[in-house]
N, C-alpha and C positions, 0 to 999 in steps of 0.2 A: 611383900606379898608375892607368892609364886605365880608365874605366868604359864606354868605347865598345863597341858591339856587335861581335862577332867576324865577320869576313868571310873565309870559307875558299873557295879557288878550286882547281879541278882543274888540275894541271899534268902534261903528258906528257913535257916535256923542259926543258932549261935556258932556252931562249927563252921558253917559256910562263912559267916561274918568274920571270924578270926582269921581264917585262911585268906579271905579276900583282902583284909587290911594288911596282913603280913606280906602279900604279894604286891602291894602298892596301890590298892584301890583308894580313890578319894572319897567315894560315897557309895552307899548301898541302896538298892531298891528292895524293899521287903515285901514278899508275897507268900502265898501258900497255893497249893493245888495247881501245878504247872500243866496238868492235864486239861485244865480250863483256861490255860494261858495266863495264869496269875490272878489270884483273888486276894481279898483282904485277910491279913494274918490276924491271929488272936491277940488280945491284949497281953496275955502271958508270954507269947512268942516275942512280941515287941519288947517287953520288959527284959527278957533273957538276952536278947541281942543288944539292947541298949546298955546293959550291964557288962557285956563282953567286949565291946569296942568303943572307941571314942571319935570315930569319923561320922559325918552326917548320915542320917537315915531318912530315906523317902519311902513312905508307907502307902501301899496301894489301897485305894478305895474302889472296890469293884465286887459285886455280889455274885455275878454269873458270867459265863463265857459270852463273848459278843460285846457290842458297844451300846446296847440299850441300858438306861439307868436302872430300870426295875423299880424296886421299892425305895423311893426317895427318903421316906421317913427312917427306914432302916439304915440307909447310907449315912444320914445325918447322925443317927444314934451311934453308929460305929465310929464315925469321925470324932464325936464328942468323947467317947470312951477312950480312944487312942490319945487324944489331946490331954485328957486327965491323967493318962499314964506317962505323959512327957513327950509325945510325938510333936514335932515342930515343922515337919516337911512332908508333903504328900504327893501322890500321883493319881490322876483320874482323868476321865474324858469320855463324854457321852454324845451320841448322835441321835437325832430324831428319825422318824421313818423316811424322811426325804433326804437324809444324809447331811443335814445341817447340824451345827452344834445344838445340843439340847440345853438351851439357856436356862430353862426352869431348874433342871437338876444341877447344872454347874453353878448357877448363882446361889442356890440354896447351900451348897457345900462351901462356896467361897464365903458366904455370910457366917457360916458356922466356924470356919477356920480363922476368921477375924485377923487377916494379915499374914498368915503362914505362907511360906513359899511353896509353890506347887508346880508340877509338870503336867502338861496336857499330853497324854500318851498316844499310842499309835492309832487311836481313832481318827487322827488327822489323815492317815493313809487310806481310810475308807470314806472320807468326806466327799460329798458331791462336788465341792469346789474348795480347794485348799485356801486360796486367797480370801474367799468370802469368809471361811471359818476363822482365819486369823484376824480378820477385821471385826468379826462378831465378838471376839474375845479380847480385843486389843486393850480395852480399858478396865479389865477385871484386876483387882488388886491381888498381888502375890504371884501371878503367873510369870515365871521367869525362864521356862524351858519348854521346848517341844521335843518329845521323843518320837523320832520318825525314821523310817527307812527310805522315804521319798516315794514309796509305792507300796501297795498292799502285797505285791509279789516279793518284796525284799530289796535289799540294797543294790544287788546287781542291776535290777530294773530301775531303781530309783535314783541312781547317782546323778543323772542329768537334772532332775528336779532339785536335788539337794544343792547342787552347784549354783543353780539359778537363785534359790532362796538365800543361800549364803551371800550372794552378791547384793542382795537387797537388805542386808542387816542394817538396822537403824531406821528403815522406813516404818510407817504406821502398820502395826501388826507383825512386824519382823524384828522387833527389839529383843524378844526372848532368845535365849541360847538354843542353838540346834544341837540336840543330843542324838547321835546317829546309832540306831540299833535295829536289828531285824535281819538276820542273815549276814551280819557284818563279819568280814574276815580280815586278817592282818594285811593282805595285799591291797585292800581298799584304802588303807590309811594314808599313803603318800599323796594321793590325789585329793582326798578330803582335807588333809592338813594344809596342803598348798592353797586350797580355796579359802582358808581361814576358819574352817570348822574345827572347834577346839574342845569337843566333848564326845565321848563314845560310851556305849552301853553294851555289856556282854552278859550272856546267860549261859547257853550251852558251850560257848567257846572257853569258859572257865572250868568246864567239867569234862575231862578227857574220857570218863567212863559213862557219860550220859547223865540224864536227870536222876537216875537211880543212885548216882554217886555224889559225893560232896564237891564243893569248890576246891580246886587244886591251887595252892599258892604259887607253884612254879608256873602254871599256865597263866595266871594273872600277871606274874612278874614278866613274862614274855611280852605281854601287851604293854605293860608299863615301860619296858625297855625300848620298844619300838616307838611309842609315843614320845618318849623323852629324847630319842635320837634326832 
């Protein structure tokens, strides 16, 4: 088994997915509507991407911008539909009005996913207390990753928090892998890797022409090269 760092890339369609895999991505996060910071893609889009690549796909479960769950029944229905289409890994995370984990919504989805692996996304960066949130979620099945910048402002501001959390790996609530994303740049990598952080997530960094353009395999390959070095 390879010990190389995980490189996850956001994909909106099959073209993105093929380019990301060609560039060395280990996993894709599938979303639609980046104007709303990434929502649940359609079953058809998932199926097209699944047919185009053979690396793991994590599918976003999110109905609207922000970190409120919204219509839980609709979320559960979308999760069920995607599972029926073959989805096996997911991304979601919701907060209540006080900034705590919305356990009602999260536990409903976890029950529907029935053991599927999932990432709690950057809602953690808006939580009232990150440590409390981690401990609230610690015993939920399937949770193996936190996507986080360490701060709502992005990685530049969040690196001190990321380093502290990396040092706590293995403690209760800190077993899931830290997947760093949110304003991440290549120059951040040496410090993060030296701290034992072994997974990164890129979106705009894989698109030299912005979100109106596709993922560029060469841009992904640059990240792969730096991570492997």
